[in-house]
C-alpha positions as CSV (number, residue, x, y, z in Angstrom):
1,M,-19.2,-30.7,-36.2
2,R,-18.2,-29.7,-32.6
3,A,-16.1,-26.6,-31.9
4,A,-12.5,-27.7,-30.2
5,T,-12.0,-26.5,-26.8
6,P,-9.0,-26.7,-24.6
7,D,-8.7,-30.0,-22.3
8,R,-8.6,-27.3,-18.7
9,P,-11.0,-24.5,-19.1
10,R,-9.1,-21.2,-18.9
11,T,-8.7,-19.2,-15.5
12,R,-8.8,-15.5,-15.1
13,T,-6.5,-14.0,-12.4
14,G,-8.4,-13.8,-8.9
15,R,-9.6,-10.4,-8.6
16,G,-8.0,-10.9,-5.3
17,W,-4.7,-10.5,-6.2
18,Y,-5.5,-7.3,-8.0
19,V,-7.6,-5.8,-4.6
20,G,-4.7,-7.1,-2.5
21,A,-2.4,-4.8,-4.4
22,V,-4.5,-1.6,-4.5
23,L,-5.0,-2.2,-1.1
24,S,-1.1,-2.7,0.3
25,A,-0.1,0.2,-2.4
26,V,-2.8,2.7,-0.1
27,V,-1.9,1.2,3.2
28,A,1.3,2.4,1.8
29,V,1.1,5.8,0.9
30,A,-1.2,6.3,4.0
31,M,1.4,5.1,6.4
32,C,4.2,7.1,4.4
33,L,2.0,10.3,5.1
34,L,1.3,9.4,9.1
35,G,5.2,9.2,9.4
36,W,6.1,12.3,7.3
37,R,3.2,14.4,9.3
38,Q,5.1,13.1,12.9
39,A,8.4,13.9,11.6
40,D,7.4,17.4,10.3
41,Q,5.7,18.1,13.3
42,A,9.0,16.9,15.1
43,D,11.3,19.0,13.3
44,R,8.8,22.3,13.6
45,I,9.1,21.9,17.4
46,D,13.1,21.3,17.4
47,A,13.3,24.2,15.7
48,H,11.5,26.6,18.3
49,P,10.5,24.6,20.9
50,V,8.2,26.4,23.7
51,R,7.3,25.0,26.9
52,V,4.0,24.7,28.6
53,E,2.5,22.9,31.7
54,G,-0.7,20.8,30.3
55,T,-3.2,19.0,32.4
56,V,-3.9,15.5,31.8
57,T,-7.6,15.9,31.0
58,Q,-8.5,12.0,30.1
59,L,-6.9,8.6,30.1
60,P,-7.5,6.1,27.5
61,G,-10.1,3.6,29.0
62,G,-9.9,1.1,25.9
63,S,-9.5,0.5,22.3
64,G,-11.4,3.2,21.1
65,S,-10.5,6.1,23.4
66,Y,-7.3,8.2,23.3
67,S,-5.4,9.8,26.4
68,Q,-6.0,13.8,26.3
69,V,-4.2,16.7,27.6
70,A,-5.3,20.4,27.8
71,Y,-2.7,23.1,27.7
72,P,-2.7,27.1,27.8
73,V,-1.5,29.0,24.5
74,D,-1.8,33.0,24.5
75,G,-4.9,32.9,26.4
76,R,-7.0,30.0,24.9
77,R,-7.5,26.6,25.8
78,L,-5.9,23.6,23.6
79,T,-6.0,20.0,23.6
80,A,-3.9,17.6,22.3
81,A,-5.0,13.8,21.9
82,D,-3.2,10.5,21.9
83,L,0.4,11.7,23.3
84,W,2.7,10.1,25.0
85,L,2.1,9.6,28.7
86,P,4.0,8.6,32.0
87,S,2.4,5.2,33.2
88,G,1.2,6.6,36.4
89,A,-0.4,9.5,35.2
90,Q,-3.8,10.1,36.6
91,V,-6.2,12.4,35.3
92,G,-5.6,16.2,36.4
93,D,-1.9,15.4,37.1
94,P,0.6,18.6,35.6
95,I,2.7,17.3,32.5
96,C,5.2,19.0,30.2
97,L,4.9,19.7,26.8
98,E,6.2,21.4,24.0
99,H,4.9,23.1,20.8
100,A,6.1,24.7,18.0
101,A,6.2,28.3,18.3
102,D,4.7,29.0,15.0
103,D,1.9,26.4,15.2
104,A,0.6,25.5,18.7
105,G,-1.3,22.5,17.4
106,A,2.2,20.6,16.8
107,V,2.7,19.7,20.7
108,R,4.5,16.5,22.2
109,V,5.7,15.5,25.8
110,C,8.7,16.8,27.0
111,G,11.8,14.7,26.3
112,K,10.0,12.8,23.6
113,T,11.0,12.8,20.2
114,Y,7.5,12.5,18.4
115,P,4.3,13.8,19.3
116,Q,2.5,10.6,19.3
117,P,3.8,7.1,20.1
118,V,2.3,5.9,16.6
119,G,3.2,7.2,13.5
120,V,6.5,6.9,12.8
121,G,7.2,3.6,14.4
122,L,4.2,2.3,13.0
123,A,5.2,3.3,9.1
124,Q,8.6,1.9,9.5
125,T,7.2,-1.5,10.1
126,S,4.1,-1.0,8.0
127,V,5.2,0.6,4.9
128,P,7.9,-2.1,4.2
129,A,5.5,-5.0,4.8
130,A,2.9,-3.2,2.5
131,V,5.4,-2.6,-0.3
132,L,6.2,-6.7,-0.1
133,L,2.7,-7.5,-0.1
134,C,2.2,-5.0,-3.4
135,A,5.1,-6.3,-5.1
136,L,3.9,-10.2,-4.2
137,C,0.7,-9.5,-5.5
138,L,2.1,-7.9,-8.9
139,W,4.1,-10.8,-9.0
140,R,1.2,-13.0,-8.7
141,I,-0.7,-11.5,-11.3
142,R,2.2,-11.2,-13.9
143,A,3.1,-15.0,-13.5
144,T,-0.8,-15.6,-14.1
145,R,-0.6,-13.3,-17.1
146,A,2.2,-15.0,-18.6
147,G,1.2,-18.7,-18.0
148,A,-2.2,-18.1,-19.8
149,Q,-0.4,-16.2,-22.5
150,R,1.8,-19.2,-22.9
151,E,-1.5,-21.8,-22.9
152,R,-3.3,-19.1,-25.3
153,A,-0.3,-19.4,-27.4
154,A,0.3,-23.4,-27.5
155,F,-3.4,-23.8,-28.1
156,T,-3.3,-21.6,-30.8
157,V,-0.3,-23.4,-32.8
158,A,-2.5,-26.6,-31.8
159,F,-5.2,-25.2,-33.7
160,A,-2.9,-24.2,-36.7
161,A,-1.9,-27.5,-37.1
162,E,-5.1,-29.4,-36.8
163,G,-7.2,-26.8,-38.6
164,M,-5.3,-26.4,-42.2
165,P,-7.1,-29.4,-43.7
166,A,-10.2,-27.4,-42.7
167,L,-9.5,-24.2,-43.7
168,T,-8.3,-25.7,-47.6
169,H,-10.7,-28.2,-47.6
170,G,-8.1,-31.0,-47.9
171,K,-6.5,-29.5,-51.0
172,R,-3.3,-28.4,-51.2
173,S,-2.6,-24.5,-51.3
174,R,-1.7,-23.2,-54.9
175,R,0.4,-20.9,-53.6
176,R,3.9,-20.8,-54.8
177,R,7.2,-19.5,-54.4
178,K,9.0,-16.8,-55.5
179,G,10.8,-18.2,-58.5
180,G,8.5,-21.3,-58.3
181,R,10.3,-24.8,-57.5
182,R,13.6,-23.9,-58.9
183,A,14.2,-21.7,-55.9
184,L,15.8,-24.2,-53.8
185,R,19.1,-24.4,-55.4
């Protein structure tokens, strides 16, 4: 006797949907933290700004390098990477910087709102995109699971209907209703 199998093989939800949901959630959280850090630094600079004169020490030379500016604070020479620079900036050019009075590491170019060109703007576009991608992945996982449950339920009902003679060996069940046959009144 052959075991009954469904006509269509069962499919599992692809692991790619789970990976996509996790990765998009991680990207959304990371971009939120990046944007929050930029906004926090801007707020600290706005609270008590200190102007200093910095010097451009490095210009971006490709996709893997950043601009770098050196500036003096309390007799020390600090550097800041990836700041907004004027379009015609050259190495050795002076540049006006503002840093927070309580944290000399929070620095930005004078007249700019945020310290770095990426951060808040990147977070404003990437967080909604990552949240939508995560929602799409979760919806797809849920829809696939619901479809599998409906298929499993239909498969179970079909087995129950076909399997009754096999369960009772072709004989009717002797189980009686409460009250016997007269309970139909």
